[in-house]
C-alpha positions as CSV (number, residue, x, y, z in Angstrom):
1,M,-113.2,19.2,-38.3
2,S,-112.9,20.7,-34.9
3,T,-115.6,20.4,-32.2
4,S,-116.6,23.9,-32.6
5,Q,-117.3,23.4,-36.4
6,D,-119.3,20.2,-35.6
7,L,-121.6,22.4,-33.1
8,V,-122.1,25.1,-35.5
9,T,-123.0,22.2,-38.3
10,A,-125.3,21.1,-35.8
11,L,-126.8,24.3,-35.5
12,K,-127.3,25.0,-39.2
13,A,-129.2,21.5,-39.5
14,E,-131.3,22.6,-36.6
15,L,-132.2,25.7,-38.3
16,R,-133.0,24.2,-41.6
17,R,-135.2,21.5,-39.5
18,A,-137.0,24.5,-38.0
19,G,-137.2,26.3,-41.2
20,I,-135.5,29.3,-39.7
21,T,-133.5,31.5,-41.9
22,Y,-130.5,33.5,-41.4
23,A,-132.6,36.7,-41.8
24,Q,-135.2,35.6,-39.2
25,L,-132.3,34.5,-36.7
26,A,-130.7,37.9,-36.9
27,T,-133.9,39.9,-36.1
28,E,-134.1,37.5,-32.8
29,L,-130.3,38.1,-32.0
30,G,-130.6,41.9,-32.8
31,L,-127.7,41.4,-35.4
32,A,-127.3,42.2,-39.0
33,E,-128.3,39.2,-41.5
34,S,-124.5,39.7,-42.8
35,S,-123.2,39.4,-39.1
36,V,-125.0,36.0,-38.9
37,K,-124.0,34.8,-41.9
38,R,-120.4,35.8,-41.2
39,I,-120.3,34.0,-38.1
40,F,-121.5,30.8,-39.5
41,A,-119.3,30.8,-42.3
42,R,-116.2,31.1,-39.9
43,G,-117.9,28.4,-37.7
44,D,-116.0,29.9,-34.8
45,M,-118.8,30.5,-32.2
46,T,-118.6,31.3,-28.6
47,L,-120.6,29.3,-26.1
48,A,-122.6,32.4,-25.0
49,R,-123.8,33.0,-29.1
50,I,-124.4,29.1,-29.2
51,D,-126.8,29.5,-26.2
52,E,-128.5,32.5,-27.9
53,V,-129.2,30.6,-31.0
54,L,-130.4,27.6,-29.0
55,A,-133.1,30.0,-27.2
56,V,-134.1,30.9,-30.3
57,L,-134.4,27.1,-31.6
58,R,-135.8,26.2,-28.2
59,L,-133.5,23.6,-27.8
60,D,-131.1,22.6,-24.8
61,F,-127.3,22.7,-25.1
62,A,-127.0,18.8,-23.7
63,D,-129.1,17.8,-26.7
64,L,-126.9,19.5,-28.9
65,A,-123.9,18.4,-27.8
66,R,-125.1,14.7,-27.6
67,Q,-126.0,14.9,-31.6
68,V,-122.4,16.0,-32.1
69,A,-120.7,13.6,-29.7
70,Q,-122.7,10.6,-31.5
71,A,-121.6,11.7,-34.7
72,T,-118.0,12.2,-33.8
73,P,-116.0,9.0,-32.9
74,P,-113.9,9.0,-29.8
75,R,-109.9,10.1,-30.6
76,R,-107.4,7.6,-30.3
77,E,-104.6,10.3,-30.9
78,L,-104.0,13.7,-31.5
79,S,-102.1,15.2,-34.8
80,E,-98.5,16.2,-34.6
81,A,-99.8,20.0,-34.9
82,Q,-102.4,19.6,-31.8
83,E,-99.8,17.8,-29.7
84,E,-97.6,20.6,-30.2
85,A,-100.0,23.2,-29.6
86,V,-100.5,21.6,-26.1
87,V,-96.7,21.4,-25.1
88,R,-96.1,24.9,-26.3
89,D,-98.3,26.5,-23.5
90,P,-97.5,25.4,-20.0
91,K,-100.7,26.3,-18.6
92,L,-102.5,24.3,-21.5
93,L,-100.4,21.3,-20.8
94,L,-101.3,21.6,-17.2
95,T,-104.8,21.7,-17.9
96,T,-104.6,18.9,-20.5
97,L,-102.9,16.5,-17.8
98,C,-105.6,17.5,-15.2
99,V,-108.5,16.9,-17.8
100,M,-107.2,13.3,-18.7
101,S,-107.2,12.8,-14.8
102,Q,-110.8,14.2,-15.2
103,W,-110.4,16.9,-12.6
104,S,-112.9,19.4,-12.2
105,V,-112.1,22.9,-13.0
106,E,-112.6,23.8,-9.0
107,Q,-109.7,21.3,-8.3
108,M,-107.3,22.7,-11.0
109,V,-107.8,26.2,-9.5
110,A,-107.7,25.1,-6.1
111,T,-104.1,23.0,-6.6
112,Y,-102.4,24.7,-9.1
113,T,-101.5,28.5,-9.9
114,L,-104.2,28.6,-12.6
115,S,-106.9,31.4,-12.6
116,R,-110.5,30.4,-13.2
117,P,-110.4,32.4,-16.5
118,Q,-107.0,30.8,-17.4
119,A,-108.5,27.4,-16.9
120,T,-111.6,28.5,-18.8
121,A,-109.4,29.7,-21.8
122,C,-107.5,26.5,-21.7
123,L,-110.4,24.4,-21.5
124,M,-112.0,26.3,-24.6
125,A,-108.8,25.4,-26.4
126,L,-108.9,21.9,-25.8
127,H,-112.5,21.7,-26.9
128,R,-111.5,23.3,-30.2
129,L,-108.8,20.6,-30.4
130,G,-111.5,17.9,-30.0
131,L,-109.8,16.4,-26.8
132,I,-113.0,17.4,-24.7
133,E,-116.6,18.5,-25.0
134,L,-117.6,21.6,-23.2
135,R,-120.9,21.6,-21.3
136,Q,-122.5,24.3,-18.9
137,G,-123.0,23.3,-15.7
138,P,-125.1,25.1,-12.8
139,G,-124.9,28.8,-13.3
140,T,-121.6,29.9,-14.8
141,Q,-119.9,26.7,-14.2
142,L,-118.2,24.7,-16.9
143,R,-118.1,21.0,-17.3
144,Y,-116.4,18.9,-19.9
145,R,-116.5,15.5,-21.2
146,L,-113.4,13.4,-22.5
147,K,-113.6,12.6,-26.0
148,I,-110.8,10.2,-26.0
149,D,-111.1,6.5,-26.7
150,K,-109.8,3.9,-23.8
151,A,-106.9,3.0,-26.5
152,F,-106.1,6.8,-26.7
153,R,-102.2,7.4,-26.3
154,W,-99.6,10.1,-27.2
155,R,-97.9,9.8,-30.4
156,P,-95.1,7.6,-29.7
157,D,-92.5,10.2,-31.0
158,G,-94.5,13.1,-31.2
159,P,-94.5,16.6,-29.1
160,V,-96.0,15.1,-25.9
161,M,-93.7,12.2,-25.5
162,R,-90.7,14.1,-26.7
163,F,-91.5,16.7,-23.8
164,F,-91.7,14.1,-21.3
165,R,-88.3,12.5,-22.4
166,D,-86.4,15.7,-22.6
167,R,-88.1,17.3,-19.6
168,A,-89.5,14.9,-17.2
169,M,-88.0,11.5,-17.6
170,A,-84.8,12.5,-15.6
171,D,-86.9,13.9,-12.7
172,Y,-89.1,10.8,-12.6
173,F,-86.2,8.3,-12.6
174,S,-84.2,10.1,-10.2
175,G,-86.2,9.1,-7.2
176,S,-85.5,5.7,-5.3
177,F,-88.6,4.2,-6.0
178,G,-88.4,2.6,-2.3
179,G,-91.4,4.4,-0.8
180,P,-94.8,2.4,0.1
181,A,-96.4,1.1,-3.1
182,E,-93.5,2.3,-5.2
183,A,-91.7,-0.2,-7.6
184,L,-89.0,-0.1,-10.3
185,M,-88.5,-3.4,-12.0
186,L,-86.1,-4.0,-15.1
187,V,-86.7,-7.4,-16.6
188,H,-84.5,-8.6,-19.7
189,G,-85.5,-11.8,-22.0
190,Q,-85.9,-12.8,-25.5
191,L,-89.5,-13.7,-26.4
192,A,-91.2,-14.9,-29.5
193,P,-92.8,-11.9,-31.2
194,A,-96.5,-13.1,-30.7
195,Q,-95.6,-13.4,-26.9
196,A,-94.2,-10.2,-26.7
197,Q,-97.4,-8.7,-28.5
198,H,-99.3,-10.4,-25.7
199,F,-97.3,-8.8,-22.9
200,E,-97.9,-5.6,-24.7
201,E,-101.7,-5.9,-24.5
202,R,-101.6,-6.8,-21.0
203,L,-99.7,-3.5,-20.3
204,Q,-102.5,-1.9,-21.8
205,R,-105.2,-3.5,-19.7
206,L,-102.9,-2.7,-16.7
207,A,-102.9,1.1,-17.7
208,Q,-106.6,1.3,-18.0
209,D,-107.2,-0.6,-14.7
210,F,-104.7,2.2,-13.1
211,A,-106.7,4.9,-15.0
212,Q,-110.0,3.4,-13.8
213,Q,-109.0,3.1,-10.1
214,H,-108.2,6.6,-10.3
215,L,-111.7,7.7,-11.3
216,A,-113.0,5.2,-8.6
217,D,-111.1,7.2,-5.9
218,Q,-112.1,10.8,-7.1
219,K,-114.8,10.8,-4.6
220,L,-112.4,10.1,-1.8
221,P,-111.3,13.5,0.4
222,A,-107.7,14.9,-0.6
223,H,-106.1,13.9,2.7
224,E,-106.6,10.0,1.8
225,K,-105.3,10.1,-1.7
226,R,-101.4,10.4,-3.0
227,A,-100.2,11.4,-6.4
228,F,-98.9,8.4,-8.4
229,T,-97.6,8.1,-12.0
230,L,-97.5,4.7,-13.6
231,V,-94.8,4.5,-16.6
232,L,-95.1,1.0,-18.7
233,A,-92.9,0.2,-21.3
234,Q,-91.7,-2.7,-23.4
235,R,-88.9,-2.6,-26.2
236,S,-87.0,-4.7,-28.5
237,W,-83.7,-3.0,-26.8
238,L,-80.1,-4.2,-25.8
239,F,-78.4,-1.9,-23.5
240,A,-75.3,-0.1,-25.2
241,G,-72.8,-1.3,-22.7
242,L,-73.8,-5.0,-23.9
243,R,-74.0,-4.2,-27.4
244,E,-70.5,-3.1,-27.3
245,Q,-69.6,-6.6,-26.5
246,L,-71.5,-8.4,-28.8
247,R,-69.3,-10.9,-31.0
248,E,-69.2,-9.9,-34.9
249,G,-72.2,-11.6,-36.2
250,A,-73.8,-12.8,-33.0
251,A,-77.4,-13.9,-33.6
252,V,-79.2,-11.5,-31.0
253,A,-82.1,-9.9,-32.3
254,S,-82.5,-6.5,-30.7
255,S,-82.8,-2.9,-31.6
256,A,-79.6,-1.1,-32.0
257,R,-81.3,2.4,-31.3
């Protein structure tokens, strides 16, 4: 169930709790009862319409969003179709990467060639995908909350990682990695599977530390920060040039992919 549908479901529950029928709500909103029924049946309601219903219920949007958040567990990954929707639209992909870094709408618009209406449309799309929960800020400002688990990751062979491998990896590794605070290390060895799992868990913790430091440094002025990208990987693998020189039947446990 998408986040927008969750909001509509919560609104239905609040209407029942308040004893307000669709006919009564239609009168309050100045709509035909059939229109109200159609809106709730489709489960796709604009934020403006949600606000109107909340006004009738005398509820705050934050309270409704909190109910939905408590009922919906954080996501650990998106579906194949959802990731495909993200990479299909360059603006949506850009916005997704920004919200993963918890940028404000103001930062997105000031940094990239992304208009405010475009940013709003992309945030609405991510809201429907369940990646974020939209909130109303002061005035007409939009705020959001990420709805992903700390262990969230892109699907290993999904559309986003394929996009990175096909479109971004060569550009990333074309650098010398010789600048301040830059490093590229290649370490090869043979480990017991249990120990390899231990190192994978440590890599996960390092990624989380990196993300937390990014959030902590958000308060710094722009001139005191630089963009860094951390790529972590561990794979059972032997370089093709070495695989070609293996003796037939040699006992080297490695992936031939």
